[in-house]
Chimera marker file (.cmm) of the C-alpha trace (Angstrom):
<marker_set name="trace">
<marker id="1" x="327.654" y="265.753" z="111.830" r="1" g="1" b="0" radius="0.5"/>
<marker id="2" x="330.876" y="267.862" z="112.942" r="1" g="1" b="0" radius="0.5"/>
<marker id="3" x="334.182" y="266.897" z="111.729" r="1" g="1" b="0" radius="0.5"/>
<marker id="4" x="336.502" y="265.228" z="114.271" r="1" g="1" b="0" radius="0.5"/>
<marker id="5" x="340.189" y="264.046" z="114.140" r="1" g="1" b="0" radius="0.5"/>
<marker id="6" x="341.898" y="261.832" z="116.748" r="1" g="1" b="0" radius="0.5"/>
<marker id="7" x="345.472" y="261.729" z="116.879" r="1" g="1" b="0" radius="0.5"/>
<marker id="8" x="347.068" y="259.069" z="115.178" r="1" g="1" b="0" radius="0.5"/>
<marker id="9" x="349.371" y="256.701" z="117.128" r="1" g="1" b="0" radius="0.5"/>
<marker id="10" x="352.681" y="257.097" z="114.758" r="1" g="1" b="0" radius="0.5"/>
<marker id="11" x="353.498" y="253.326" z="115.794" r="1" g="1" b="0" radius="0.5"/>
<marker id="12" x="350.949" y="251.937" z="113.749" r="1" g="1" b="0" radius="0.5"/>
<marker id="13" x="348.928" y="252.138" z="110.671" r="1" g="1" b="0" radius="0.5"/>
<marker id="14" x="345.249" y="251.697" z="109.105" r="1" g="1" b="0" radius="0.5"/>
<marker id="15" x="345.161" y="248.113" z="107.360" r="1" g="1" b="0" radius="0.5"/>
<marker id="16" x="341.011" y="247.899" z="107.002" r="1" g="1" b="0" radius="0.5"/>
<marker id="17" x="338.158" y="250.230" z="108.009" r="1" g="1" b="0" radius="0.5"/>
<marker id="18" x="334.650" y="249.881" z="108.642" r="1" g="1" b="0" radius="0.5"/>
<marker id="19" x="331.700" y="251.981" z="109.583" r="1" g="1" b="0" radius="0.5"/>
<marker id="20" x="329.172" y="250.525" z="112.726" r="1" g="1" b="0" radius="0.5"/>
<marker id="21" x="326.204" y="251.953" z="113.552" r="1" g="1" b="0" radius="0.5"/>
<marker id="22" x="325.506" y="252.470" z="117.746" r="1" g="1" b="0" radius="0.5"/>
<marker id="23" x="321.938" y="251.040" z="118.748" r="1" g="1" b="0" radius="0.5"/>
<marker id="24" x="321.192" y="254.954" z="119.109" r="1" g="1" b="0" radius="0.5"/>
<marker id="25" x="322.274" y="255.888" z="115.729" r="1" g="1" b="0" radius="0.5"/>
<marker id="26" x="325.423" y="257.194" z="116.123" r="1" g="1" b="0" radius="0.5"/>
<marker id="27" x="328.330" y="256.677" z="113.480" r="1" g="1" b="0" radius="0.5"/>
<marker id="28" x="331.446" y="254.993" z="114.536" r="1" g="1" b="0" radius="0.5"/>
<marker id="29" x="334.204" y="253.656" z="113.073" r="1" g="1" b="0" radius="0.5"/>
<marker id="30" x="336.202" y="250.268" z="113.247" r="1" g="1" b="0" radius="0.5"/>
<marker id="31" x="339.632" y="250.353" z="112.275" r="1" g="1" b="0" radius="0.5"/>
<marker id="32" x="342.428" y="247.076" z="112.154" r="1" g="1" b="0" radius="0.5"/>
<marker id="33" x="345.835" y="248.702" z="113.368" r="1" g="1" b="0" radius="0.5"/>
<marker id="34" x="349.190" y="246.838" z="112.231" r="1" g="1" b="0" radius="0.5"/>
<marker id="35" x="352.608" y="248.005" z="113.830" r="1" g="1" b="0" radius="0.5"/>
<marker id="36" x="354.645" y="249.844" z="112.137" r="1" g="1" b="0" radius="0.5"/>
<marker id="37" x="358.607" y="249.884" z="112.064" r="1" g="1" b="0" radius="0.5"/>
<marker id="38" x="359.994" y="248.610" z="115.054" r="1" g="1" b="0" radius="0.5"/>
<marker id="39" x="357.680" y="248.186" z="117.550" r="1" g="1" b="0" radius="0.5"/>
<marker id="40" x="358.759" y="245.264" z="120.161" r="1" g="1" b="0" radius="0.5"/>
<marker id="41" x="355.921" y="244.899" z="122.693" r="1" g="1" b="0" radius="0.5"/>
<marker id="42" x="352.438" y="245.501" z="120.392" r="1" g="1" b="0" radius="0.5"/>
<marker id="43" x="351.127" y="243.833" z="117.989" r="1" g="1" b="0" radius="0.5"/>
<marker id="44" x="347.954" y="244.740" z="115.554" r="1" g="1" b="0" radius="0.5"/>
<marker id="45" x="345.034" y="245.634" z="117.304" r="1" g="1" b="0" radius="0.5"/>
<marker id="46" x="341.791" y="247.199" z="116.412" r="1" g="1" b="0" radius="0.5"/>
<marker id="47" x="339.953" y="250.311" z="117.162" r="1" g="1" b="0" radius="0.5"/>
<marker id="48" x="336.614" y="251.662" z="117.404" r="1" g="1" b="0" radius="0.5"/>
<marker id="49" x="336.082" y="255.293" z="117.426" r="1" g="1" b="0" radius="0.5"/>
<marker id="50" x="333.330" y="257.756" z="117.351" r="1" g="1" b="0" radius="0.5"/>
<marker id="51" x="332.258" y="261.143" z="118.417" r="1" g="1" b="0" radius="0.5"/>
<marker id="52" x="329.308" y="261.843" z="121.108" r="1" g="1" b="0" radius="0.5"/>
<marker id="53" x="328.398" y="265.807" z="121.738" r="1" g="1" b="0" radius="0.5"/>
<marker id="54" x="331.823" y="267.269" z="122.681" r="1" g="1" b="0" radius="0.5"/>
<marker id="55" x="333.496" y="264.561" z="123.220" r="1" g="1" b="0" radius="0.5"/>
<marker id="56" x="335.690" y="261.541" z="121.216" r="1" g="1" b="0" radius="0.5"/>
<marker id="57" x="335.164" y="257.696" z="122.628" r="1" g="1" b="0" radius="0.5"/>
<marker id="58" x="338.087" y="255.465" z="121.836" r="1" g="1" b="0" radius="0.5"/>
<marker id="59" x="337.552" y="251.252" z="122.097" r="1" g="1" b="0" radius="0.5"/>
<marker id="60" x="341.244" y="249.211" z="121.360" r="1" g="1" b="0" radius="0.5"/>
<marker id="61" x="340.975" y="245.769" z="121.357" r="1" g="1" b="0" radius="0.5"/>
<marker id="62" x="344.420" y="243.734" z="121.552" r="1" g="1" b="0" radius="0.5"/>
<marker id="63" x="342.827" y="240.369" z="120.432" r="1" g="1" b="0" radius="0.5"/>
<marker id="64" x="344.202" y="238.532" z="117.559" r="1" g="1" b="0" radius="0.5"/>
<marker id="65" x="341.376" y="235.750" z="116.126" r="1" g="1" b="0" radius="0.5"/>
<marker id="66" x="338.390" y="236.897" z="117.472" r="1" g="1" b="0" radius="0.5"/>
<marker id="67" x="339.401" y="240.744" z="117.896" r="1" g="1" b="0" radius="0.5"/>
<marker id="68" x="337.105" y="242.106" z="114.919" r="1" g="1" b="0" radius="0.5"/>
<marker id="69" x="334.033" y="240.283" z="116.240" r="1" g="1" b="0" radius="0.5"/>
<marker id="70" x="334.477" y="241.111" z="119.676" r="1" g="1" b="0" radius="0.5"/>
<marker id="71" x="335.203" y="244.885" z="118.824" r="1" g="1" b="0" radius="0.5"/>
<marker id="72" x="332.517" y="245.026" z="116.395" r="1" g="1" b="0" radius="0.5"/>
<marker id="73" x="329.842" y="243.628" z="119.063" r="1" g="1" b="0" radius="0.5"/>
<marker id="74" x="331.119" y="246.187" z="121.841" r="1" g="1" b="0" radius="0.5"/>
<marker id="75" x="331.403" y="249.149" z="119.868" r="1" g="1" b="0" radius="0.5"/>
<marker id="76" x="327.998" y="248.736" z="118.433" r="1" g="1" b="0" radius="0.5"/>
<marker id="77" x="325.931" y="247.909" z="121.516" r="1" g="1" b="0" radius="0.5"/>
<marker id="78" x="328.083" y="251.051" z="123.580" r="1" g="1" b="0" radius="0.5"/>
<marker id="79" x="325.169" y="253.349" z="125.419" r="1" g="1" b="0" radius="0.5"/>
<marker id="80" x="325.918" y="256.411" z="127.579" r="1" g="1" b="0" radius="0.5"/>
<marker id="81" x="325.607" y="255.440" z="131.407" r="1" g="1" b="0" radius="0.5"/>
<marker id="82" x="325.014" y="257.986" z="133.939" r="1" g="1" b="0" radius="0.5"/>
<marker id="83" x="323.958" y="262.046" z="134.532" r="1" g="1" b="0" radius="0.5"/>
<marker id="84" x="324.941" y="264.624" z="132.834" r="1" g="1" b="0" radius="0.5"/>
<link id1="1" id2="2" r="1" g="1" b="0" radius="0.2"/>
<link id1="2" id2="3" r="1" g="1" b="0" radius="0.2"/>
<link id1="3" id2="4" r="1" g="1" b="0" radius="0.2"/>
<link id1="4" id2="5" r="1" g="1" b="0" radius="0.2"/>
<link id1="5" id2="6" r="1" g="1" b="0" radius="0.2"/>
<link id1="6" id2="7" r="1" g="1" b="0" radius="0.2"/>
<link id1="7" id2="8" r="1" g="1" b="0" radius="0.2"/>
<link id1="8" id2="9" r="1" g="1" b="0" radius="0.2"/>
<link id1="9" id2="10" r="1" g="1" b="0" radius="0.2"/>
<link id1="10" id2="11" r="1" g="1" b="0" radius="0.2"/>
<link id1="11" id2="12" r="1" g="1" b="0" radius="0.2"/>
<link id1="12" id2="13" r="1" g="1" b="0" radius="0.2"/>
<link id1="13" id2="14" r="1" g="1" b="0" radius="0.2"/>
<link id1="14" id2="15" r="1" g="1" b="0" radius="0.2"/>
<link id1="15" id2="16" r="1" g="1" b="0" radius="0.2"/>
<link id1="16" id2="17" r="1" g="1" b="0" radius="0.2"/>
<link id1="17" id2="18" r="1" g="1" b="0" radius="0.2"/>
<link id1="18" id2="19" r="1" g="1" b="0" radius="0.2"/>
<link id1="19" id2="20" r="1" g="1" b="0" radius="0.2"/>
<link id1="20" id2="21" r="1" g="1" b="0" radius="0.2"/>
<link id1="21" id2="22" r="1" g="1" b="0" radius="0.2"/>
<link id1="22" id2="23" r="1" g="1" b="0" radius="0.2"/>
<link id1="23" id2="24" r="1" g="1" b="0" radius="0.2"/>
<link id1="24" id2="25" r="1" g="1" b="0" radius="0.2"/>
<link id1="25" id2="26" r="1" g="1" b="0" radius="0.2"/>
<link id1="26" id2="27" r="1" g="1" b="0" radius="0.2"/>
<link id1="27" id2="28" r="1" g="1" b="0" radius="0.2"/>
<link id1="28" id2="29" r="1" g="1" b="0" radius="0.2"/>
<link id1="29" id2="30" r="1" g="1" b="0" radius="0.2"/>
<link id1="30" id2="31" r="1" g="1" b="0" radius="0.2"/>
<link id1="31" id2="32" r="1" g="1" b="0" radius="0.2"/>
<link id1="32" id2="33" r="1" g="1" b="0" radius="0.2"/>
<link id1="33" id2="34" r="1" g="1" b="0" radius="0.2"/>
<link id1="34" id2="35" r="1" g="1" b="0" radius="0.2"/>
<link id1="35" id2="36" r="1" g="1" b="0" radius="0.2"/>
<link id1="36" id2="37" r="1" g="1" b="0" radius="0.2"/>
<link id1="37" id2="38" r="1" g="1" b="0" radius="0.2"/>
<link id1="38" id2="39" r="1" g="1" b="0" radius="0.2"/>
<link id1="39" id2="40" r="1" g="1" b="0" radius="0.2"/>
<link id1="40" id2="41" r="1" g="1" b="0" radius="0.2"/>
<link id1="41" id2="42" r="1" g="1" b="0" radius="0.2"/>
<link id1="42" id2="43" r="1" g="1" b="0" radius="0.2"/>
<link id1="43" id2="44" r="1" g="1" b="0" radius="0.2"/>
<link id1="44" id2="45" r="1" g="1" b="0" radius="0.2"/>
<link id1="45" id2="46" r="1" g="1" b="0" radius="0.2"/>
<link id1="46" id2="47" r="1" g="1" b="0" radius="0.2"/>
<link id1="47" id2="48" r="1" g="1" b="0" radius="0.2"/>
<link id1="48" id2="49" r="1" g="1" b="0" radius="0.2"/>
<link id1="49" id2="50" r="1" g="1" b="0" radius="0.2"/>
<link id1="50" id2="51" r="1" g="1" b="0" radius="0.2"/>
<link id1="51" id2="52" r="1" g="1" b="0" radius="0.2"/>
<link id1="52" id2="53" r="1" g="1" b="0" radius="0.2"/>
<link id1="53" id2="54" r="1" g="1" b="0" radius="0.2"/>
<link id1="54" id2="55" r="1" g="1" b="0" radius="0.2"/>
<link id1="55" id2="56" r="1" g="1" b="0" radius="0.2"/>
<link id1="56" id2="57" r="1" g="1" b="0" radius="0.2"/>
<link id1="57" id2="58" r="1" g="1" b="0" radius="0.2"/>
<link id1="58" id2="59" r="1" g="1" b="0" radius="0.2"/>
<link id1="59" id2="60" r="1" g="1" b="0" radius="0.2"/>
<link id1="60" id2="61" r="1" g="1" b="0" radius="0.2"/>
<link id1="61" id2="62" r="1" g="1" b="0" radius="0.2"/>
<link id1="62" id2="63" r="1" g="1" b="0" radius="0.2"/>
<link id1="63" id2="64" r="1" g="1" b="0" radius="0.2"/>
<link id1="64" id2="65" r="1" g="1" b="0" radius="0.2"/>
<link id1="65" id2="66" r="1" g="1" b="0" radius="0.2"/>
<link id1="66" id2="67" r="1" g="1" b="0" radius="0.2"/>
<link id1="67" id2="68" r="1" g="1" b="0" radius="0.2"/>
<link id1="68" id2="69" r="1" g="1" b="0" radius="0.2"/>
<link id1="69" id2="70" r="1" g="1" b="0" radius="0.2"/>
<link id1="70" id2="71" r="1" g="1" b="0" radius="0.2"/>
<link id1="71" id2="72" r="1" g="1" b="0" radius="0.2"/>
<link id1="72" id2="73" r="1" g="1" b="0" radius="0.2"/>
<link id1="73" id2="74" r="1" g="1" b="0" radius="0.2"/>
<link id1="74" id2="75" r="1" g="1" b="0" radius="0.2"/>
<link id1="75" id2="76" r="1" g="1" b="0" radius="0.2"/>
<link id1="76" id2="77" r="1" g="1" b="0" radius="0.2"/>
<link id1="77" id2="78" r="1" g="1" b="0" radius="0.2"/>
<link id1="78" id2="79" r="1" g="1" b="0" radius="0.2"/>
<link id1="79" id2="80" r="1" g="1" b="0" radius="0.2"/>
<link id1="80" id2="81" r="1" g="1" b="0" radius="0.2"/>
<link id1="81" id2="82" r="1" g="1" b="0" radius="0.2"/>
<link id1="82" id2="83" r="1" g="1" b="0" radius="0.2"/>
<link id1="83" id2="84" r="1" g="1" b="0" radius="0.2"/>
</marker_set>
């Protein structure tokens, strides 16, 4: 698997991580991001990221109580759409 890195959001830090497998077997990472410093308009959020081909895909969900469940379910069921 190729190494890839996303640019970190300097206003947030990772509070927890979990690996998630997509339907096609691709390995994704689910992270809970919490604000650092004086962030006025944004609270914690869930972020799912995976690498496919030459692209990096990121899903961000700004939901509180059910955010992890919704983000994990959405991330794990992502599939390619359209012709290339």
